[in-house]
BADODO-66152 format. One line per 3 residues: number of its first residue (from 1); their letters; for each residue x, y, z of N, C-alpha, C. Coordinates in steps of 0.1 Angstrom, whole numbers. Layout:
NUM> A> X Y Z X Y Z X Y Z; ...
***
This chain:
1> MKV> 8 -13 0 4 0 1 9 10 -2; 5 24 -2 11 39 -3 6 45 9; 16 54 12 16 67 23 21 77 16
4> NGT> 14 89 11 16 98 3 25 98 -10; 17 85 -17 20 81 -27 38 74 -30; 41 70 -15 53 57 -17 48 43 -14
7> HYR> 53 30 -17 51 22 -13 54 19 -2; 50 15 7 58 4 19 52 -6 23; 59 -13 32 52 -27 33 56 -20 54
10> TVW> 48 -27 62 48 -27 75 62 -31 83; 71 -39 75 84 -43 83 93 -48 73; 105 -47 73 113 -50 60 127 -51 70
13> MPE> 137 -57 58 149 -58 67 159 -53 54; 162 -40 55 168 -35 49 186 -37 42; 191 -43 55 204 -48 57 207 -53 68
16> RGI> 220 -64 68 221 -73 80 221 -64 93; 213 -72 103 213 -61 115 202 -52 118; 198 -49 107 185 -38 108 175 -45 104
19> VRI> 163 -42 114 148 -41 110 140 -30 110; 133 -28 97 132 -11 98 110 -17 100; 104 -10 111 89 -6 111 86 6 110
22> IDQ> 68 6 108 64 15 108 61 19 120; 60 29 130 60 33 144 46 34 143; 37 24 146 20 25 148 17 34 157
25> RRL> 25 36 166 25 43 179 21 58 176; 30 63 166 27 77 160 18 78 150; 12 74 148 -5 73 139 -12 75 145
28> PWA> -22 85 139 -22 90 125 -14 107 126; -5 106 141 -2 122 138 10 122 134; 22 119 132 28 116 124 34 102 117
31> FEV> 41 105 104 43 89 98 60 91 103; 64 76 109 79 78 115 80 60 116; 90 59 106 99 47 106 108 47 111
34> INL> 113 31 121 124 33 133 133 17 128; 143 17 135 153 12 132 151 0 144; 152 -11 143 158 -23 157 165 -29 150
37> KSV> 178 -33 162 186 -36 158 191 -48 170; 181 -50 174 183 -64 186 172 -68 185; 173 -82 191 163 -92 197 152 -84 207
40> AEV> 155 -77 219 155 -74 230 143 -56 222; 152 -52 215 144 -38 209 132 -45 200; 133 -56 192 121 -63 186 108 -65 195
43> AHA> 112 -70 207 101 -79 217 100 -63 220; 104 -53 223 100 -42 233 85 -35 220; 93 -34 207 85 -31 197 69 -42 201
46> IRD> 71 -50 195 59 -58 199 51 -58 211; 58 -56 228 50 -54 233 41 -42 235; 48 -34 232 48 -15 232 37 -15 221
49> MAV> 38 -24 210 22 -22 201 30 -10 193; 42 -11 193 46 -3 178 46 -7 166; 46 -23 167 37 -27 158 27 -42 163
52> RGA> 16 -41 157 5 -48 161 -6 -51 149; -9 -63 152 -20 -69 140 -14 -82 140; -20 -93 135 -17 -105 139 -5 -111 126
55> GCI> -5 -106 114 4 -109 107 17 -99 104; 16 -86 114 24 -78 110 33 -85 122; 29 -89 134 36 -92 149 45 -108 141
58> GAT> 38 -114 136 43 -126 132 56 -122 121; 53 -112 111 66 -110 102 76 -102 110; 73 -97 116 84 -89 124 85 -98 135
61> AGY> 82 -110 142 94 -119 148 99 -127 141; 95 -129 130 105 -139 117 114 -124 117; 115 -117 115 128 -107 113 135 -106 126
64> GMA> 126 -107 134 135 -107 148 144 -119 153; 139 -130 145 148 -145 147 163 -143 135; 155 -131 128 173 -132 120 181 -123 126
67> LAA> 177 -114 138 185 -106 142 191 -119 155; 181 -129 156 187 -136 170 197 -150 162; 197 -148 151 207 -157 143 219 -145 146
70> IEA> 219 -139 143 233 -135 147 240 -130 161; 228 -127 168 231 -127 182 233 -139 189; 228 -149 188 231 -166 195 241 -167 190
73> QSE> 252 -176 201 262 -180 196 259 -197 200; 250 -202 203 245 -218 207 227 -215 203; 224 -233 202 214 -234 201 205 -233 217
76> AQL> 211 -232 221 206 -227 237 201 -212 238; 211 -207 233 207 -188 234 198 -187 220; 197 -195 211 189 -188 203 173 -193 205
79> VAL> 172 -205 213 157 -208 216 156 -199 230; 164 -195 239 161 -183 249 155 -171 242; 162 -165 232 159 -154 225 142 -159 222
82> AQS> 141 -166 213 132 -169 203 115 -169 217; 121 -175 229 111 -172 238 110 -163 245; 121 -153 243 120 -139 246 108 -132 235
85> LIE> 108 -137 226 95 -132 215 84 -132 217; 83 -150 219 67 -155 225 62 -148 233; 68 -145 240 64 -142 255 56 -125 252
88> TRP> 61 -121 247 55 -105 243 39 -103 245; 34 -110 236 21 -109 232 12 -125 231; 3 -129 238 -4 -142 241 -13 -146 232
91> TAV> -18 -138 230 -33 -140 221 -31 -145 208; -22 -135 197 -22 -136 183 -12 -144 180; -18 -156 176 -12 -174 172 -1 -170 163
94> NLA> 3 -157 152 10 -160 143 25 -153 151; 27 -148 158 40 -148 166 48 -161 170; 39 -171 179 47 -183 180 49 -191 166
97> WAV> 39 -191 159 39 -195 142 52 -192 137; 57 -180 137 70 -176 132 81 -176 137; 78 -174 149 94 -178 159 94 -192 154
100> NRQ> 87 -201 158 89 -216 160 93 -224 146; 85 -214 133 90 -216 118 106 -217 118; 111 -204 125 123 -201 123 134 -211 128
103> LNV> 126 -212 144 135 -224 148 135 -241 141; 125 -242 135 123 -256 129 134 -253 115; 138 -247 108 149 -242 98 164 -243 103
106> LRN> 162 -234 117 176 -233 118 184 -247 129; 174 -254 132 182 -265 146 186 -272 137; 195 -279 142 208 -287 134 215 -281 123
109> QPL> 214 -270 119 224 -263 107 235 -259 116; 245 -256 107 255 -252 115 254 -237 120; 261 -233 126 260 -219 134 264 -209 122
112> ETW> 274 -211 113 275 -202 104 267 -200 91; 258 -205 90 247 -208 82 236 -197 88; 235 -197 99 220 -194 106 216 -181 103
115> QSI> 226 -172 100 220 -160 94 215 -156 82; 221 -165 69 218 -164 58 202 -172 56; 198 -183 65 188 -193 62 178 -182 74
118> AKR> 179 -176 80 171 -170 90 166 -155 80; 177 -147 75 174 -137 67 163 -144 56; 167 -153 49 159 -158 39 143 -164 45
121> EAE> 144 -172 54 128 -177 59 123 -161 64; 126 -152 66 118 -142 75 115 -131 62; 123 -132 50 117 -129 37 104 -137 33
124> AIA> 106 -147 33 97 -160 28 84 -156 37; 84 -154 50 70 -148 61 66 -140 56; 70 -129 52 68 -113 49 61 -117 37
127> DED> 67 -125 21 62 -125 9 48 -131 13; 47 -143 21 36 -155 21 24 -145 29; 28 -132 38 18 -128 40 9 -117 36
130> AAA> 20 -107 30 16 -100 20 8 -110 3; 11 -119 -1 3 -127 -13 -8 -133 -6; -9 -141 9 -24 -142 11 -34 -130 11
133> CAQ> -26 -119 19 -35 -110 18 -47 -105 4; -33 -104 -2 -37 -98 -14 -48 -109 -20; -48 -125 -19 -57 -133 -23 -70 -134 -17
136> IGV> -70 -128 -3 -80 -125 5 -88 -112 0; -81 -107 -5 -87 -92 -13 -96 -101 -21; -90 -107 -32 -95 -115 -44 -110 -120 -41
139> QGL> -107 -129 -31 -122 -139 -23 -130 -127 -22; -124 -117 -13 -136 -112 -5 -145 -103 -17; -137 -99 -28 -142 -89 -36 -158 -96 -45
142> QLI> -154 -108 -43 -168 -117 -50 -178 -113 -40; -176 -113 -29 -187 -113 -17 -194 -98 -19; -182 -90 -21 -189 -75 -20 -196 -70 -34
145> RQI> -191 -77 -47 -199 -79 -60 -210 -83 -58; -211 -94 -55 -225 -101 -46 -235 -87 -47; -232 -86 -33 -243 -72 -28 -247 -61 -35
148> AAQ> -232 -55 -42 -235 -47 -50 -247 -48 -63; -242 -63 -69 -254 -67 -78 -267 -63 -75; -269 -69 -62 -284 -63 -57 -290 -49 -53
151> KPG> -281 -46 -50 -285 -27 -51 -275 -23 -61; -283 -22 -74 -273 -16 -82 -275 3 -81; -263 12 -86 -265 23 -83 -263 29 -70
154> EVV> -267 18 -56 -265 19 -42 -250 22 -39; -245 24 -27 -233 22 -21 -236 5 -10; -224 2 -13 -225 -10 -6 -215 -5 11
157> NVL> -219 -5 21 -218 -3 33 -209 -14 43; -194 -11 45 -192 -25 52 -190 -16 65; -186 -24 80 -185 -24 90 -172 -34 95
160> THC> -164 -21 101 -152 -28 105 -150 -26 119; -140 -33 127 -141 -32 140 -123 -30 143; -117 -27 147 -99 -25 151 -94 -22 135
163> NAG> -80 -26 133 -74 -23 123 -68 -39 120; -75 -45 108 -74 -54 103 -69 -52 87; -60 -41 89 -56 -33 76 -42 -39 72
166> WLA> -38 -28 65 -20 -34 58 -14 -32 69; -19 -22 81 -5 -21 89 -5 -29 99; -17 -40 97 -18 -49 104 -12 -64 103
169> FVD> -8 -60 86 0 -73 80 12 -62 76; 18 -75 63 27 -71 55 25 -59 47; 11 -64 40 7 -53 32 -8 -58 28
172> HGS> -15 -48 23 -29 -52 19 -38 -53 30; -36 -61 42 -45 -64 54 -54 -77 53; -62 -76 60 -73 -86 59 -85 -81 58
175> ATA> -88 -76 69 -104 -70 65 -106 -63 56; -92 -55 51 -96 -41 44 -91 -45 30; -87 -60 30 -79 -61 12 -94 -60 3
178> PIY> -107 -66 9 -116 -72 -3 -124 -51 -2; -120 -43 7 -128 -33 5 -116 -25 -2; -106 -30 -5 -98 -18 -12 -96 -24 -24
181> AAH> -103 -38 -30 -99 -44 -37 -113 -42 -47; -124 -39 -41 -138 -32 -44 -138 -19 -49; -128 -10 -44 -127 9 -45 -121 3 -54
184> DAG> -115 -3 -58 -100 -1 -70 -110 -8 -84; -119 -17 -79 -127 -21 -89 -141 -14 -93; -141 0 -86 -151 9 -92 -163 5 -85
187> IQI> -166 -1 -74 -177 -3 -70 -179 8 -59; -191 11 -57 -192 21 -46 -193 14 -31; -182 22 -25 -182 16 -12 -177 25 0
190> HVW> -184 22 10 -184 30 23 -178 20 31; -174 30 44 -169 19 52 -173 24 64; -180 21 76 -184 28 91 -171 20 99
193> VDE> -161 29 105 -151 27 110 -155 26 126; -155 15 132 -153 17 146 -138 25 152; -142 34 163 -134 39 169 -122 28 173
196> TRP> -129 18 181 -117 6 188 -111 14 202; -119 15 212 -113 18 222 -108 2 228; -97 4 239 -95 17 242 -84 21 232
199> RNQ> -70 14 224 -66 19 221 -65 28 204; -78 28 202 -84 35 189 -80 33 177; -77 21 173 -73 13 164 -80 15 153
202> GAR> -90 18 153 -98 20 144 -98 35 138; -101 44 148 -101 55 146 -89 62 144; -78 57 143 -67 62 144 -56 54 132
205> LTA> -61 43 131 -52 33 122 -59 29 107; -75 24 108 -81 23 99 -86 37 91; -90 42 100 -93 56 90 -81 64 83
208> WEL> -67 66 89 -58 67 84 -54 65 67; -56 49 71 -54 38 59 -62 44 48; -74 43 53 -85 41 40 -82 57 35
211> AQH> -83 67 43 -80 80 35 -71 81 27; -55 73 31 -46 75 23 -47 68 12; -61 60 10 -65 49 -6 -75 58 -9
214> GVP> -79 67 -4 -92 75 -8 -104 66 -10; -107 57 0 -120 49 3 -129 63 12; -139 61 9 -149 67 17 -152 61 29
217> HTV> -151 68 45 -155 62 54 -163 74 62; -164 68 73 -171 74 85 -166 69 97; -158 76 107 -160 72 120 -169 71 127
220> IAD> -171 58 136 -184 62 145 -179 59 161; -184 58 171 -185 52 183 -187 37 183; -180 33 192 -179 13 189 -193 10 192
223> NTG> -204 18 200 -215 14 203 -226 19 193; -220 24 181 -229 29 170 -236 14 161; -227 7 159 -230 -6 152 -241 -11 145
226> GHL> -249 -15 162 -260 -20 167 -271 -14 161; -270 -1 157 -282 10 157 -280 9 144; -269 12 137 -271 10 123 -274 1 111
229> MQH> -271 -14 124 -273 -24 115 -291 -23 115; -295 -19 125 -311 -22 128 -320 -12 118; -314 -2 112 -315 5 106 -312 4 91
232> GQV> -309 -7 88 -303 -10 72 -293 -3 69; -284 1 74 -272 10 67 -256 1 69; -264 -15 70 -247 -18 72 -251 -30 62
235> DLV> -244 -36 50 -246 -46 44 -239 -57 48; -227 -56 55 -219 -66 57 -208 -62 71; -207 -72 78 -194 -70 86 -183 -73 87
238> ITG> -169 -68 84 -159 -75 80 -148 -77 90; -141 -78 101 -133 -81 109 -123 -87 104; -110 -88 110 -98 -97 112 -99 -105 120
241> ADR> -85 -111 126 -88 -121 135 -74 -123 142; -71 -125 155 -58 -128 159 -56 -142 159; -65 -150 164 -64 -163 166 -78 -171 158
244> VTR> -79 -181 155 -91 -189 145 -90 -206 151; -96 -209 158 -95 -223 162 -98 -234 150; -99 -245 153 -101 -255 143 -117 -252 140
247> NGD> -124 -252 149 -136 -256 143 -141 -239 141; -135 -231 141 -140 -216 136 -137 -207 144; -141 -208 156 -141 -194 171 -131 -187 167
250> VAN> -137 -174 168 -127 -164 165 -125 -156 179; -109 -154 179 -105 -141 187 -103 -133 179; -108 -117 183 -102 -108 180 -102 -98 187
253> KIG> -100 -82 189 -101 -70 196 -114 -71 200; -116 -71 215 -123 -68 219 -135 -61 217; -146 -68 218 -157 -56 210 -167 -64 198
256> TYL> -155 -71 192 -161 -80 183 -170 -89 184; -169 -94 194 -180 -102 197 -198 -95 198; -197 -86 204 -205 -76 205 -215 -72 190
259> KAL> -205 -70 183 -208 -66 166 -217 -81 160; -206 -91 163 -216 -99 158 -227 -104 160; -229 -99 177 -247 -108 182 -252 -96 175
262> AAK> -248 -82 172 -258 -77 169 -261 -80 153; -251 -81 145 -249 -88 129 -262 -99 131; -265 -105 139 -270 -117 140 -284 -115 142
265> DNG> -283 -108 154 -297 -102 152 -301 -91 144; -299 -88 134 -306 -81 118 -302 -88 108; -297 -100 111 -295 -105 97 -284 -100 90
268> VPF> -272 -94 94 -263 -92 86 -253 -98 84; -248 -102 75 -236 -115 70 -222 -108 77; -217 -116 88 -211 -115 98 -196 -122 92
271> YVA> -182 -115 84 -174 -120 76 -161 -118 87; -154 -130 89 -140 -129 92 -127 -130 84; -121 -120 80 -104 -126 73 -94 -129 78
274> LPS> -90 -136 75 -77 -139 75 -65 -154 69; -52 -148 75 -47 -160 64 -46 -173 70; -40 -180 64 -39 -195 70 -29 -195 82
277> STF> -25 -184 82 -13 -185 98 -17 -180 108; -31 -177 106 -36 -172 119 -44 -181 125; -45 -194 118 -55 -207 122 -46 -213 132
280> DWS> -52 -216 146 -43 -226 157 -50 -239 158; -49 -251 147 -51 -261 146 -53 -270 157; -47 -267 169 -45 -275 181 -56 -273 190
283> ITD> -63 -264 190 -78 -262 200 -89 -259 190; -98 -263 203 -114 -262 198 -121 -255 208; -132 -248 209 -134 -238 220 -127 -230 222
286> GVK> -129 -220 213 -117 -204 221 -120 -200 229; -138 -200 235 -140 -190 247 -132 -199 257; -134 -210 260 -124 -217 269 -111 -218 268
289> NIP> -103 -220 260 -90 -225 256 -82 -211 251; -87 -201 242 -77 -191 239 -75 -183 250; -64 -176 252 -55 -169 263 -63 -154 257
292> IEQ> -66 -148 266 -68 -136 265 -60 -126 272; -51 -117 264 -46 -110 270 -52 -93 277; -43 -98 289 -49 -81 297 -38 -69 299
295> RGG> -40 -63 295 -31 -51 293 -35 -42 303; -22 -29 303 -22 -23 313 -37 -13 316; -39 -11 327 -48 -1 327 -48 16 323
298> EEV> -37 20 316 -35 31 317 -39 34 303; -41 24 293 -44 24 280 -60 33 280; -66 25 290 -82 28 293 -84 47 299
301> TWM> -75 47 312 -79 57 318 -66 66 310; -62 67 302 -55 80 292 -57 78 277; -61 90 275 -63 89 257 -54 98 249
304> EGT> -45 96 237 -44 102 234 -47 112 223; -43 128 217 -52 133 207 -42 143 203; -48 152 195 -38 166 190 -42 177 196
307> DAN> -39 188 200 -47 201 201 -51 208 188; -55 222 190 -59 231 178 -49 232 168; -36 231 176 -27 233 165 -18 220 160
310> GAP> -25 209 167 -15 199 160 -8 189 167; -1 196 179 4 194 187 1 178 196; 6 166 196 3 158 206 1 158 221
313> HHV> -13 150 226 -14 158 241 -23 142 247; -16 133 263 -21 126 270 -36 133 277; -41 130 277 -55 131 287 -60 123 296
316> RVV> -63 123 308 -69 117 315 -83 115 315; -92 103 312 -101 104 308 -110 94 318; -105 88 330 -113 85 341 -108 91 353
319> PAA> -119 89 366 -111 94 377 -99 88 386; -90 96 388 -75 89 395 -80 76 404; -94 78 410 -92 70 426 -101 57 418
322> SPV> -107 55 405 -110 42 400 -106 34 389; -106 22 395 -96 9 389 -103 5 378; -97 5 366 -104 2 355 -95 -17 348
325> ANY> -109 -24 344 -96 -37 336 -95 -32 324; -85 -40 316 -85 -38 301 -83 -53 301; -93 -59 292 -92 -72 283 -90 -68 271
328> AFD> -80 -72 263 -76 -63 245 -87 -75 238; -91 -88 243 -96 -94 235 -110 -102 238; -116 -108 228 -128 -116 229 -132 -125 220
331> VTP> -138 -136 221 -139 -144 216 -154 -145 210; -154 -144 191 -169 -151 190 -165 -163 186; -180 -169 189 -178 -184 188 -187 -185 169
334> ARL> -180 -197 167 -183 -199 152 -198 -201 146; -207 -208 158 -220 -200 150 -224 -187 149; -219 -179 153 -222 -164 145 -213 -160 135
337> VTA> -206 -166 130 -199 -162 121 -201 -166 107; -209 -157 95 -210 -163 83 -204 -172 77; -191 -166 76 -179 -177 69 -163 -165 69
340> LIT> -156 -178 68 -140 -171 70 -135 -165 56; -128 -153 50 -126 -151 38 -106 -150 37; -105 -165 33 -91 -169 37 -84 -169 22
343> EKG> -71 -170 22 -66 -171 8 -69 -182 -2; -75 -190 6 -79 -204 -3 -94 -204 -4; -103 -194 -3 -116 -191 -6 -124 -187 7
346> VVP> -137 -186 3 -145 -186 10 -153 -198 20; -144 -200 34 -151 -214 43 -161 -214 52; -170 -217 54 -180 -218 61 -171 -222 77
349> ATE> -177 -212 88 -167 -214 100 -168 -226 109; -173 -240 104 -174 -256 110 -158 -266 110; -158 -268 116 -146 -279 118 -145 -288 104
352> AAL> -155 -290 101 -155 -303 85 -156 -292 77; -155 -282 73 -156 -272 61 -139 -266 61; -134 -264 71 -119 -262 74 -110 -273 74
355> AGR> -119 -284 77 -105 -294 77 -103 -299 55; -113 -295 54 -114 -303 39 -107 -293 31; -108 -279 36 -100 -270 30 -86 -265 26
358> F> -86 -270 44 -71 -270 47 -63 -283 51
***
């Protein structure tokens, strides 16, 4: 995707020992690219959400392992560095998937070959993520075309939650890939963008992305979606995912479950877009078995914005004496999911359908 006319990926490795990322903590107030030069810096970037989103976290961890291949002088050190990356975020499955993929290709190889092997594998992880998201766009476009054909001359309204755009992956995005594809194909499309408290990834990131690409959109408060659905102003919901179980349960940003319930009640199709790297084939019953990350309360008690002059400020929005809870994700049961949009097609959210396709 492009920023001010220049193509970027979210993470890349321009030279040995340097991983370059778009610092998502700074958006939309400033576009800043920073260098990460150690595994510790990569781990901090993931934990502090300088990079976030399932695919982007996975690719960044893959490049982090390329740095680990430089730092480690033994397999034990390599495993320890790998574990330090895995421990940064518990819910998104792409993180451990990418790290373990790197460990598998490095084990039993001569130490002097680790750097070249790990760099090559990191590039493969990133390229596969971008290619999968591009194909998700192709698959999801067909769904939007069908809705557009049913209301000729009218706008197709999509509701999103959080950010599952190209910032959340290496390129293209998952939930936004069909939207970009539809827009580029000339379909009249409009996006309702959930602000997505507490970190406001919808208002800050998705809205910024869509504006960069010229896609018509409107930012709404998180609790507005149900009202819009009741009044026929949402044709479909598309969200991303941080982990999907083998029976189709979906872990995604907190609030996704409520959107799925509202969609079910109003007969609105609810789709989840994800590359196959986001599946966790080892578990069923996501409500019981997917670990839900709880983050610091400061994300709820404080908000960031700009003043009239564009200068960023932090402001407290909760009384100092009030305790807060900050559950980062929730789980939407498969029964509420119309289908999963993957690089291998649109698949029902059932164990049998997923087993047959994958």
